[in-house]
N, C-alpha and C positions, 0 to 999 in steps of 0.2 A: 438646557438639556441635562438630565440627570447623569452623573458620572457612572460609566459602566463598571460593573463588578469584575475584578480580575478573575479569570477562570480558575486559577489556583486557589482562590478564596471562596469559590461557589459552594453552596450546599447542593444536595441532590435535587431538592425541590426547585431551587433557583435555576439549576442546569436544565431540568425538564421544561420549565416555563420558557427559558431562553431558547431552547431548541424548537419549541412549538412556535414561538414568535418569529424566529429566524426562518423557519420553514415557510411560514405564510408570507413573510416579507420577501424572501428570495424567490419564492414561487411567483408572486405577483410581479416582481422585478423582471423575471424571465419572460412572463407573458407580455409585459409592457415593452420590453426590449426586443424580443424576437417576434412577438405576435402583433403588437400595435405600433412599433417603432416610435414609441413615446415614453422613453425611460423616465421613471420618477426619481431615480437616484443616479449619481455619477458612477462612472466605471470604478473609480478608486473606492467609493463607498460600498459598491457592490462587492468588490474584492475583499474589502475589510470585513463585511458581514459574512462572506463565505468562509474566510479564513477563521473567523471567530467560531462559526458553526463547527468547522473541522477541529478546532482546538478543544471545544467542549466535548465533541464525540471522542477525541483521543483520550481525554481524562475520564469520561463516563461512557465507555463503549456500550454498556448495557442499555443506555438510554437512546441509542441511535434509532431514528424513526424509519418506518418503511418508505416514507416520502422524502428521505434525506436529500438535501440539495447536492451532496457530494457524489451521489449516484446518478445524477441527471445530466443529460447533454441537451442544450438548447431548450426549446419549449414546444409543446404540441402545436400543430398547425391551427390557425384560426379558421372560423367558419366562413370567412369571406372568400377564401380561395379553395379550389379543388385540391385534393390530396394525392400525392404520388409516393408510392412506397419505393424506397431505395433498394435496388437489387444488391448493392454492397453498402453496408452501413457507413454513414458519415460520422466518424468518431472525433473526439477531441484529442488533445495532446497532453502528455505529462509535461511538467515544468522543471527547468533548471534555473538557479538563481545566482550561482557563483562558479568559479573555475573548478572547484572540487566536484560539484554536481556534474559538470561536463566530463571530468575524468571518470567519475563513477558510472556514467552512462556508457562510456567506452568499455569499462571493465565489466559491466553487467552483460553487455553484448558478447564480449569475448568469452566470458564464463559460460553463457548459455550455449554458444556455438562450439565450445571446446577449442577455441583458438588460443595460440600462444602469442608470440610477438610478431607474427607475420602481418604484412600490411593490411589495413582495413580502411577503406575510403568512405568519406561522407560527403554529402552536399550540404552547403550552408546558404540560406536564403533569407531575406528580410521577412519578418512576420507581419503581414499587412493587416491593419486594423480596419476591416470592412465586413462584408456579409458573404458567407460561404454560399456557393452556387454550384450545382451539378447540371451539366447540359448533355443530353443524350442525342447521339447521331446514329442513324441507321442507313446504310448504303450511302453515306456521305451527306444525308439531309438531316437538319435539326428536327427532332421529334418532339422533345419537350425540355423544359428547364425547371428545376425545383430547388427550393431553399433547403438548408440543413434540417429545419424543423427540430424534432426530438432525436435526430440521428437515424431513425428507422423510417420515418414518414415526413416528407416535406410538403411545401405549398407549391402548387402549380403556378409559376410566374412566366410561362413560356412567352406569352404576348409581350410582356415587359422586357424579357431578355432579348427579344428580337430587335429591340430599339437601340441596343448598345453596340456602338460601332466596332468595339474590340472583339465582338463575338461573331464569327462567320455564320452565315445562314446555311452554307453548304461547304463541303470539304472534298477536295480531290485526293485520290489515292489513300483514303482513310480505311481502317478496318471496317468490316461489315457492321459491327456494333462497337461504338466508342462513346464512353462517358467521360467528358472532360470536366475537371473540377478546379475551382480557383476562387478568387476573392473579387467581389464587386466593391469598388471604392470610389471616392470622389477626391480630386486634388484640392489642395488648399486654395488655389486661385479660383477654381470653379465653385468651391464652397462659399467663399466670400462673395463672389458675384451672385450666387443664388440667394443668399441671405439679403444682399442689397436689393435684389428685385422684389423679394418678399416685403422688405421694409417699404419700398416705394408703393407697392400694391396696397399695403396696409394703410398708408396715408390716404389713398383714394377711398378705401373701404370705410375708414373712420369718418371721412368727410360726408359720406351719405348714411352714416349711422349703422353700418354693418359690422359684424364681428370680425376682427382682424385675424389673420393666419398666424400660426406660431412659427417663429424663426427656429432654425435648427441649432442645437447646442454644440455639435461638432461634426466633422465630415463623415464619421461612421454612421451617425444617426441620419444624416442627410442622404447617404447612399442607401441605407436600409429602407428609409421611408419612401425614397423615390422608386426603388425596385418593387416595393410591395404596394403599389397603387392598383386599385381595382380598375381604374381607367388607364389603359396603356398609353394614351396620348400624353398624360402627365409625365410618365416615365420618359417618353420620347423627348420632352422638353428639358429634361434634367441631364446634365453632363456626366453620365456614369462611365466608368472605365472598368476593365477586367484584366487581372493577371491570371494566367493558367499555370498550375504547378502540380496537379495531381490527377488521378483518374479513378473511376469506379469500375463498372462492368465493361469487359472487353471481349471481343470474339477471338482476338489473337494478341500476343504480346507486342508492345510498342518498341521495346528495346531490351537490352540486357542490363542496363543501368538506369538509375534515376535521372542522371544528367542526359543520357541518350533519349529517354522518353520526353523530357522537357524540350530537347532540341526538335523532336518530332512535332511537338505542339507548335513550335515556331514555324516549321515547314507547312503546317496546316493553315497558318494565317493568324494564330493567336499571338498575343503579346506575352512575353515571359520577362521576368525581372533580370536585368543585366547585372545585378549584384550577386546572382547565384553563382557559387563557385564550388569546385571539388577540393576537399581538404583531406590530407592523409594522416592526420593525428589530432588528438584533443588540443594540442598546442596550436596547430594550424586553425582549428575551429575558433579558438579563443582570439587568435590574431585577427581573423576575418570579422568576428563579432565586434572587436574594438574598432575596426575600420568602419563598419556600418554604423556603429554608435556615434563615431565622430562625424559622419556624414548625415546623420539623422535629421538635423535641423534644416538641411539644404535639399532634401529629396523632393519636397513638394507634395508629399502625401504622408499619412500617418502610419507608423509602424510601432510595435511595442516589444520587439525582441527579434531574435534570429532563430529560425527553425533548422535543426540538424536532422538529416536522414541518412541511413545506410545507403550507399550508392548502388551496391550490387543487389539487383532485384531478386535473385535466387536466395540470397541471404535474408532479404525482407520476408520472403515466403516462409523460410524456415523459422524465423523469429516470431512471426504471427502477431496475435493481439491478446491484450488483457480484456477485461470486461468493457472498458470505455476508452482505452488508449492502445495504440500500437507499441510494441516493444522496440521497434526499429527507428523511432523518431521521438524528438523531444523539442520543446520550445524553450530557448534560453532567454528569459525575460530581462529587461533592462532593470538596473538597480532600484531598489526601493529607498525610501527616505531613511536617513541615519540621524541619530540624535545623541548628544552627550548628557550624562547625568551622574549623580553620585551613588555609589554602591554603599548602602547604609549597613547592611548585615548579610551574612550567609547563614541560611537555615538548612537543616537537614530533615528531609521527609523520608519516612519509612514506608515502602510499598508492601503490597500483599505477599510478595515473594521474599520480603526482608531486605530488598535492595535499599541502600542508603543513597538518596539523591539530593545533591546540593542545589539550593535555589537562591538566586541573588535577590535581595529585597532592595529596591531602588527608590530614590526620590522620584515621584511620578513625573513622567515626561511624555509628550505626545510624539508618536512615531507612526508615520503613514496614516494619520487620522485617528489613531487609537491611543488612549492614555495607558501607558505601560508602567507598572510598578513592580513587576517580577520578571526574571529571566532565568532560563535554565543554565546550569553550570556543568551539566553532564556527569562528571566524576572528578576524583581527586587529581588525576593526571591533567585534565583540562584546566583546572584551577592553577596547577603548577606550571602551565605553559607547554604541555606535551600532548600529542594525540595518542590514540589507542595503541600505536606501534612504537611509541617512544620518540617520535620525531618532533622537532621544535615547531611550535605554532606561536603566532603573535610575536615573532622574533624572540621567543623565550620569556616574554613578560608574564610573570605570575599575576594572580588576581588576589587583592587583599581588601578587607573591610575598610571603607573610607576612601577607596580609589575613585577617580573620575574615569568613567567607562563610556565607550561608544556602543550604542544599542541599535540593532536592526531587526526588522521583521521579514523582509523579502517575502518569499513564498511560504516560509516556515510559519506555522500558526503560533508557535511558541517563540517569544522574543529571545534573541541571543546576544552575546557580547562579542563585538568585533575587535575592539582594541582597548588599550589602557594608556592613559596619559601619565607617564611617570613623573613629569615635571610638577604635577599637582598632588603627588602622593605625600601624605603626612609623614614627617620624619620618623615618628614613633610607631608607624603602622607595622606590626609584626607579620611575618608570613603566616598564612592560614594553615592551621594544623587540623587535618581531617580526623574526626573522632574514631577511636578504635573500640568504643563501647556504644551500643545502641542507645540513642537518646530517649527511646520510649520505654525500654525495659531494663537497660543496663547490662544486657548480655554482650559477650564479645562479638565484635563485628569483624569478620575475617574476609580476606581477599585471597582467593585461591590462585594457583599458578595459571597464567593466561587470561585471568579475568580483569576487566577494567573497573569493576564495581565491587564494593564491599557489601557483605550480606550479614544481617543479624542472625545469630544462631539460636535465638530464643524460641522460634517456632510458635507453637500455640500459646506459650506463656507471654508472648509479645502481643499486647492489645492491638497494635497497629496492623500486625499480620493477621490476627484472628478475625477482626472485623472485615478487613479487605478480602480475606479468603472466603468468608461467608458471602460477601457481596458477589465475588466471582462465582461462587457455587450456584447462586440463583440467577446469574446473568443469562441473557438471551441465548448465547451459544453453548451454555452449559445446561443446567436443569430447567431454566426458563419457567419458574413457578409464578403463575399469574397472581398478582396481588401481594407478592413478597419481593419487593424491590429494595433498593439501598436504604430508603427512608425507614421501611419497616424493620430491616435487619439492624440498623442502628438503634431503633427503639427496643427491639427484643433483646439485643445484646446487653443493654443497660438495665433491663427489667429485673426486678428482684423476685417477682412471683412466677412469671412464665419466661424465664431466660432462654435464649438460644445462644449457646457458646460454641457449639460444634455443629457440623452438618447433620449429624444424627438427631440432634435435639429438634430439628424441624419436623421430623416424622413422629415425634412423641408429643407434639404441641397439642393436638386435639385431645389426646388421652389425659394430659396434664391439666388442660383447661376444664375437662369434665370433673376432675377431682379437686379443683382449686376454688377456694371461696371467692377469690378476686377474678371473676370471669372476664375474658377478653371483651365480650359484648358490652360490659359495663364501663369500658375505658373510653376516654375521649377519642373521637374519630372512628369508633367502631360501633357497628350495630349488628343485630342478629343476622341480617342478610349478608353483610360483608364478611362476618366471621364464618358463616356457612360456606360462602364462596371460596374463602381462603383454604379452609379445611378440605374442600372438594378438590381444589387445585393441587394441594399437597398430595392427596390420595392418588390423583391422576398420574403423578410422577413416580409412584412406587414401581411401575414398570418403566425402566429407563435404559436407553441405548448405552451399550458398553463404552463407546468412545466419548459420549457426552459426560458420563459419570467420571471417567478417568480425567478428562479435561477439566471438569468442575472441581476436582480435588486441588487444583492449583499447584501441582508438583512442579518444581523448577525445571525448566527446559521441556516440559511435556505440554506443548501447545496443541492446537486443534489437529494439525497435520500429524504430529508424533502420536497423539492419542488414537487417531484413525489407523495409522500404520501398525501400532501395537495390537489394536483390536482385530484388525484383519489377519495379523500373524497368529495370534493365540486363540482367537475366536471365542473363548470363554474366559470369564473373570478368574475362575479357579485355576485354569491352566496358566494364566499369566502370574497369579500369586505364587503358585507352586514353582514356576520357573524362576521368579525373583528369589524365592527361598533357596532353591538349589544353587543359584549363581552367587549367593552372598559371599562365600569364602573367596571366590575369584575376584569379586568386586572389591573386597577388603584388601586383597593382595595387590590389585591394580592401583588402588589409592595409596597404599603404604609404600609400594616400591617407588624408588626415586627415578621415574621414567617420564618426566615432564616433556623432554625433547622427543622421546619416542612416541608418546601419545599424540604430540602435535603432528608428527610425520604420519602416523596412522590416520589421523583425521583428514589428511590430504587425499585419502581414498586412492592412492597410487599403488598399484600392485607391486612394483619393484621396491618401493619404500617399505611396504608392509613386510616383504620378505626379509629385508635387511635388518629390521628391528625385531623380527620374530624370535630369534635366538636369545637376545638379551632380555626380552620381555619374559619368555618362558623360564629363563634361568632365575630371574628375580622372583617370579611367582612360585617357582619350585621351592624357594626357601620358606614359603608359607604353607607347604604341603597341601596344595590345592588338589583335590581329587579330580579324577577324569570326569566324573559326573558334573561337578561344579564348573570345571573348565568348559565342558560342552554346553552347559546351560548359559554360561556367560557369553561364549562365542555365538551361540544362537541368538541371544538377546541383542548383543551389540552388532551382529551381522545383518540385522534387518536393515534394508536400504533406507537411509535417512535417519537412522537412530544413532548408533555409535556409543562411545564410552560416556559422553556427558549425560545423555539421557539415561543410560544404564545405571550410572552412579546415583543420579537423582532419584530414580525409581527405587533403587536399593536403599537409599537414605530414608525414604518415606516408609518402606515396608519393614526396615530394620529398627526404626525408632519405636520402642515398645509402646510409648503413649500414643503416638500417631497411628501405629498399626492397630492398636486396640480400638481407636475411634473409627478407623476405616472398616474394620471387621464388624463393629457395632452397626455402622451405617449400612453396609452391604447386607447384613442379616435382616434388615427391614425392607429390602428391595428385591425386585426380580430384575436381574441384569440381562438385558436382551442382546444376544449375540448378533454380529453383523450378518447380513444375508450371504449365503454362499454364492459364488459367481454363477450367473444364469446365462451368460453370453454363449452363443453357439460358436465357439472357436476352438481350434486345436490346442490352445494353451490355457483355456479357462480352468481355474482351480489349481493350476500347476505352479510350483515354485521355480522361478527362473533367476539365474545369476548371469550378469554380463561381466566380462573381464577382457583385459587387453585393450588395444586401441581400436575403437570403432571408427571407420573411415567415411561412412555414408550418413551417419547421424551422430549426435552427441549422446552421452550417457543419459542426460535428462530427457531427451526426445525418446530414446529407446525405452526408458522406464515408463514414461507417460503412455506410450503406445501399448506396452505390455499390460499395464494395469487397466487400460481402457478395454482390453480384450479379456479381462477377468483373471489375469495371472497375478501371482504374488512375486514381487521382486526382492531378492535378498542380496546382501552385500558379501556373503561368504558361502562357501560350499559345505554342505553337510549331508547326512543321510536323507534329510528331508528334501534335498534339491532334486528336481525332476529334469531340468534342462540347463546346460551351460552353453552360453553363446560366447565364443572365444575369438577375439580379434588378434591381430599381430602383437607380439610381445606378451602373450598370455604366459603366466608363470606358475606359481605354486597352486593356484586354483585349478588350472587345467590338469596338473599332475594329480591333485587330490581327486578330481572328478574321475580320472582314469582308474585310480586305486579303488574308488567306491563303485565303479561300473555305471557312472551317470552318463546319460546321452549328451554328447557334445557336438555342436554344429558351429559353422562360421557365420559371419554377418550375412553373407549372401544366402546361406541356408535359412537364417532367421527371416529374411525378407521374403524368401520364397514361401516359407511356412505360413506367414500372415498375409500373403499377397491377396488383394481383393477384399480384405476384411476391414 
């Protein structure tokens, strides 16, 4: 088998070809696994291919396919079974692979819910390696059973499910509508006995010249193949079991907690896993995980991790779902393979934003079925043995060229270094010195206060940034110019006759081609039709969405969300440009004032802290003679909910840089920038600017913002003359006072809920 190309070494064409191949391979694997119960690759190989697909997408986001395996759940139902639409989608789970991931899971939930250190309970249960099944009961009688399928539609396996002893045919004292979900599996003993029977039968079949049956590769395949038999009698002869642990459609709540609901299942006659436990902290979750891991080999059935769920069902409801996973649950997978190898060199890569990223070049080693020759080193602190907050990691061991290092992949698509063997470190190995000059252009590489990463200051004179910025500009989520991808950008950037060095050059390409003796159509790989198609695609993008254009410029900190927030706030490109111009003196004062600690506090979005630092901030800015107009423009910009000083400074840098501003103006002069649609929702807050302040007691700030925006409102982080409504909770401070001074309508949280009730 040919050695796989490391993703970090791939060209764009190689990445595109790999994604197409992996999409076909994984799609077929899903159909074989979920649809035919005849997997053509092992679980480990499937996971390896899926992680590689994700790794390629992470490095080449513009190449992500519409049929990307990362966006799929299961596989479409096969034609052999009837189809049943799930009234509540059967989603997959996000993954955790180490203790830090578990702590991050807890922290994300607390942050989303606005919780501090108050108790937060979880359930922890073994993750069964079987086949997901949903069983619907109405008035206590089984109506149907369906597989997961693609998450929205499953296969009707009702007759087969009725043959499983662990699944009751009828339930006493059940809700009128009850969908019980869980995992169909086969024990190790039953699996071995089944394969032994198949082997005996094959001897008889071979004796009479008939084709033998296939033995099952593992208990999961045996369970899936047995449940998904068109002949229910075959399922009846197979020793299938079922653990209940979840639910779908319900006519009434089962309980107030996850554990309470599981106990109800047991009272209905279902089997629940006796290793399920309520834990009150990430440490307790990890402790139970280790207990289950120790007992894994003696359980008698296959598991591949432990599932954690928020125990309080009301909190589950508030947390809700992402596109394919719930926020309130995660699967903590068992460890992946580790391997030791030598770190031969540390290279520095420069990204499109100028970030200097260290990469470990390794002596090739196989880890989890993949040959690894590179690993991420994150940043200079990580190399020195510290995390982003300055805490010691790896027991303080730094990383040096020539070290013997332990590499792991776990669920992360990019390999990482877990440990360093100091006993094998060469005596003469010096500590690694992170460069302070960009290796691409020689410009100073600076690390600002609070940043973990160094950035090249070369901007457009840095070839690494220029090419990557152009690739970003034409990417799918930016201008998305058909026929002008990364391969073409690289070609045009190096071209001497028809170069594209800046985004504006794209929109002069056709004109330059018309007056150039070396026509594009005469080049290798180009013909009249492909050239005409490219020019037409470029012309089609002269009318461009405000947010797409702003995101496409690749300004640091201005991602998709920030670009949309800025577009919705200013509505027109000119208004945003003028606001940035007006705010410039205040931005310069902010940067030059020695207020790192104050800026950090302000970023915490806490009203009390803002008030405490306001006096010192204003005093420092006053030394720079910032006008009221500049201060107002800066406050308006950084007061946009979700923006803040970091985005404000980056936007200022882009528009204040004479060369970069000239190129931006040149580009915009060739385009028609389309403003976002004004809110059309029929709601009392549509089109209004709303500010939330104080402590909200019935919802978090994130929930309140999402709801307001869904109703067509703009949400700002500061009060100004443009504010239409202030929602003030307990502890409201300077914002409430300013709203009174400006005559702005102020209501409390109950008033807000009454205002939007029923919408």
